[in-house]
N, C-alpha and C positions, 0 to 999 in steps of 0.2 A: 827679612829672612823668611818669615812665614812658616815657622816650624810647625805650628799647630794647624796649618792648612795643607800640609803635605799629605800624600797618600799614606805614608807610614802613620802619621798622627791620626788620620781619619780611621785607619784600620784599628789602631790602639783604642781610640774612643769607642768604636763599635764593639770591640771585645769587652771594654769596661762596662758599657751599657748592658750588654748581654749577660755578663756575670752578675750584675746587680739585680737583674730580673730572675735569674736562675738560682741565686744563692740560697742555701738552706742555713741552718744554724752554723755560723762560721767558727765559733770558739767553744771551748770547754774549759773547765776550771778544776784545779787540783792544788792542794797545799797553799792556797792563797795566791796562786799564779794563774795566768791565762795562757792557754795553749791553742794551737790550731785544731781544727776538727775535720781534717782531711782523711778519709777512709783509706786504710792500708798504707799510709805513709810511715816510714821508719824514723822520721825526724821527730825528736822528742824534747827539744829545747823550747822554752816559753815564747809567747808572742804577747808582750806587754811593755809598759813603759820602762820597767827595770831592765828588761832584756835589750830594749832600744838603747838605753844608756851604755850597757856593756858593749854593744855593737859599735856605737860611736867611738868609745874608748879604744876598742880593738882596731878600728879603722885608722885613727890617728897614730896609734902605736906602730902599725905596719908601715904607714907612710913615712914615719920618722926613721924606721930601721932601713928602709930602702932609699930614703932621701930622693924620692922620685915618684911620680904618678904612674909610671910604666917603664918597662925595660925594652919594649919593642921599638923598632925604628919607625914610628908611626906619626912623627910630627908632620910629615908631608900630607898624610891622610887627614889628620886633625885640623889642618889649615884649610881644608876644602869646605865650601859652604854647604850647610845642611848634611854634614857627615852624620851617619846613623850608627848609634852605639846601643848595644843590648847588655844589660846587667842581669845575669841569670841568678835567681835566688837572691834578689836585692835586699831582702830583709828590711832593716830600718832605712835603707836607701842612703846611707852615709857616703858610700863611694859614688853613687849616681848623682847625688846633690853636689858633691865636690866637683865631679867632672862637668856637670851642667853649669856650675858657676865659673869654672876655669875656661870652658869653651862654650860661651853663650850662643854661638851660631850652630852648635851641634844639636841633633835630636837624640835625646836619651830616653830609652824605654827600660823601665825596671820591671822585671817579671818575677812573680813569686806565687806560690800556691795559696798564700794567706796574707791579707793586707797587714802591714807592719809599720809603714813609713808615715810621716806627717802628711796630713791632707789639707790643712788650712794654710800652711806656709811651705811653699816649695817653689823651685825655679820654674819659670814659664816654659822652659824647653824640656821639662821632664814629664813623662806620662807613665802611670802605673798600669800594668795589665796583670790581672789575676789568672794564673794558669799553672798547671802542673806539667813540668817538663816531661815526666814519664808518660804523659798522655799525648805528647807531641807539642812542640813549640808552635803557637798559632800564627805563624807568619810564613809568607811565601819563600821559596828557595831564593838564595842570593839577595837577601834584604839588607843585611848589616855590614858596615865597613869594619867594625870592631866588636868583638864579643868578649865579655869578661865574666868569669865565674870564680868565686872564692869561698873556701871553707864549707863545702857541701859534702864532705866525706861522710857525715852522719845522716845525710839526706837520701842517699842512694845505696841500695844493696849492691853487693859485689857484681852480680850478674847484670845489673842495669847500666853499668858504666859504659860499655861499648855502645849501647843504644844512645845514651846521653851524648857521647862524643859525636856520633853520627848525626844527631839532631843539630848540634851546634855547628857542625861543618855544613849541613844542609842549608841553613839560613844565612850563612856567611857568604859575602860576595867574593868572587874571584879577585885576588889582590888584597883581601881583607886579612885581619889578624884575629887570632883566638888567644886568650890568656886564661890559664888555669892556675889556681893557687890553693895549696893544701898544707896541712901541718902534720907533724909526726906525733909519736908517743912522747911521753916525758922520759928524760934520761937523768940518772944520778939524783933522783928525787928522794926526799926523806920518807920515813915510814908512813906518816899521815897522808902526805900527798899521794904516795903509791896506793894506799888504801882507797882514797876517794877517786883518784883518776882511773885506776884499773877496775874498780867496781862499775863505774860509768861505761868504761870500754867494754866490759863483759855484757852489759845490758845491750849496747849497740850491736855487738857481735852476734848476740842471740837473735837480733832482728835482721841479720844478714849483712851487716856493715863490715867492711874490710878496713881495719885501721892501718894497714900498710899501703893504702891507696897512694899516699904521697910518693912512695917509691915506684909506683907503677904507672904514673901519668905518662911518662915517656913511652912505655910499652903500649899503652892504650892509643897514644897518638900515632905511633908507628903502625900498629895493626889496623888503624882506621883506613889506611890505603890512599888517602888523598893528601897526606901531610908529608913533608920532607924537610931536610935541614933542621931537624929538631934539636933544640938546645934547652938546657935547664940550669937553674941557679938555686942553690940552697943556702939559706942563712940561718944561723942559730940565734935563739933569743934566750939570753942568760938571765936568771932571776936572782941569783945570790952572789956568793963571793967571787965567782969567775967574771962577773960583769965589770967592765971598766967604765960603765956609764951609769952612775947612780940614779939619775933622773929616769932613765929608761927602765932600770931595774925596779924602781918603785912603781912605775906605771904597770909593768908586766905582772908584778905581784898582785897589785890591786885588780887587774883584769882577771887573773886566775881565781881570786877570791870571789869576784862577781860571777864567774863561770860556775864555780862550785855552788853558789847560792841558787843559780838557775837550775842546777841539776838536783836540788834538794828533794823535790817530791818523789823522784824515782830512786835516787841513791839511798836516802834515809829509809825508804821502805825495804829496799834490798838488804841493807845492813841490819834491818830490824832494830832501829834505834829511834828515840824520840827526837822531835824537832830541836829541843834544847841540847841534846847530846850531839846532834849533827852540827849545830852552830858552834859548839866547842871544838869539834874536829876542824871546822873551817878556820877558826881562830888559830888553832895549833899549826895548821898547814901554812898559814901566812907567816907565822914565826919561823917555821922550818925553812921557808924559802929564802929568808935572809941569811941562814946559817949554812945551807947545803949548796952544792954546786949544780943545782937543778937547771936544766935547760931543755929546750925542744927546738926542732927545726921548724921554722915558721912558714917556709914556702918551698915548694918544688915547682918551679916555673918552666913552662914549655914554650919554646920558640920554634915555630915550624913554618915551612912554606906549604901553601895549598897547591897541589897539582891540579891544573885545570886544562881543559881541552886545547887552549891556545898556548900552554907551555909554562906558565908561571903564575904565582899568586902567593902572597904571604899569609901566614897564620901564626899567631903567637899566644903565649901565656905567661903572665907575670903580674906585677902589681900596678894598677892604674889608680892614681889618687890625684887630687888637685888642691885647690885652696878654698876651704869653707870657712866663713867668718861669722862670728856672732852666735854660733850654736855648737852643740856638742857636749860631751860629758865632762863636767867639772873643769871647763876651760882647759882641757887637755892640750889643745893645739898650742896655746900660748905657753903652756908649761914645757912642752917639748921643743919649741923653737929656740 
C-alpha cells in the first residue's frame, strides 16, 4: 500500500516536523485540567486524558445511535487503494483510529490545533498534523476523497463558519464527500441541567459561538456555492424516561456527566461556587436525567454534491465510524454492542 510513502504522508510528516520546531508552550492548566494554549481560540474544553476518555465515549455512543460509520454513499470510494481521508478537529482521534482500523488501505490524516491523540499506539495509516483551520488547512486543493468534521460548534465563532466550509471544500477532491456533524441545545432538561448547560452556553456565546449552528449547516452548505443535492438527517439522543434503550440512556447520561466535569473550571467560576458545590450540582444533574424527558439532537448531517467544472462530484456530511478494538472508555464498545 505504501501509505506513509505517498505524497500526502510526506506532506503531513513535513508539517509535523515543522510544528515541532516552531511550537511554543502548547498547554495551560486551570482547575487541575489541561487546556490548549492557542491564542484567540474560542474553544474552551480541556485537552487531557480525562477529556480523551469522554471523547472516546462520545464516539462509541454516536456510532451506536447511527449503527453505521457513515451515511454517505462512499463505499465505492473507500474501496479504492490509498483513499485519502481528513478528520478535521480530530481531538482524541477516536474516529480517525476507528476508520484507519476498518480501512487499513486508506490514508487518514487527523488535524487539530492542539495534540490530543495517543502517540505511542496508533494505526500505521494515521498521521497527525497540528494546524488551526482558521489559519487555513495546510494541504493543496483537491487533496482528500472524504472530509469529516464533528462537534466543532464551540470551536468556531459564527462569522468564521463560511470560511471553514470554504476551506473544507477547497481541499476536497471533485467527486469527494464532506460530512459535518453537530449537536443542539438540551430540550426538556431539569433545573440543574438547565443551570449547568445554559451557563456554559452563555460563556460560549460571549466568545462569538452560535449554538444554533446545527440548524444552519444546510444553509452554510448551500451558500458555499459549490455544493448541491444537500440532505440532512437529525436524530435525538434521549437521556431519561423517553428513552427506549436503557443501555444507551446510561451511556448518554454518563457522557453528559463527564462533559460537565470538563466544563468545571469555567462554569464554576461563572456561577461563583466552590468546586465541592459544583460537584454536587453535577451529581444532582445526573439524578435528574434519569427522571426527566431530557434529550438533544445529536447530529445535523449534510449530504451534498460538489459542483465541479466537469459537472459532478459528491460531498457529504454525517457520521463515519468504524471498528476499534481493545481500547476506548470503560469498554463502551462492548457495552453497546
